[in-house]
C-alpha positions, 0 to 999 in steps of 0.5 A: 875591308879590302873589298869592301873599301874596294866595292865604296871606291868603284861606286864613288867612281860610277857615281861621279862618271853618272854625275860629270854625264848629267852635268854635261847633259844637263843644257836640254828641257827645263820647265822654262825652256830650252837652252838658247845661244847669244852674243853678250856682254858680261858685265860686274857692276861694283855698287852691288857686285851684280853680275849681268849678262846683256844680250847685244842688240837687245834691251833685256838683261840676264842673271847668271846664277852660276857658271861665271867663275871663268868669265871672273878669272878673266875679270881680274882684279879690278872686275869693274874696270873691263866687261867680256863680250862673248858667245854664251848658251845658257840655261833658262832658270826662271820664265820670261817676264818682260822688263824683269831680270832673268836668271839664268845659268851659263852653260858654255861659253866661247870668243870671250874678249876682254874690252876696257869700259870706257868712263861714261858707263 
């Protein structure tokens, strides 16, 4: 019984390491394209709680399906009072269609800066 338990524990550790390696390298190529880097503004809108990435200097909006946990912590208890600007690496989760918000997964983020929203936004 002790050997079996040790075997199962070892197997779980190996699977965990393999999964972590896969997750860290998963930002390569999907059927919707390669990961890409953007300088963007992250915002949460109060009406529906929608989280949006806006690549600065464009008219496009990205809808992050995952990877926003750290951003939510930075926004604190009042997410509608702040934006977060930063550099993001995102993986596309669907085809890019002009005029439509594209689903992405945030793979990396750095140079994050929380900025107070003004009343006109």
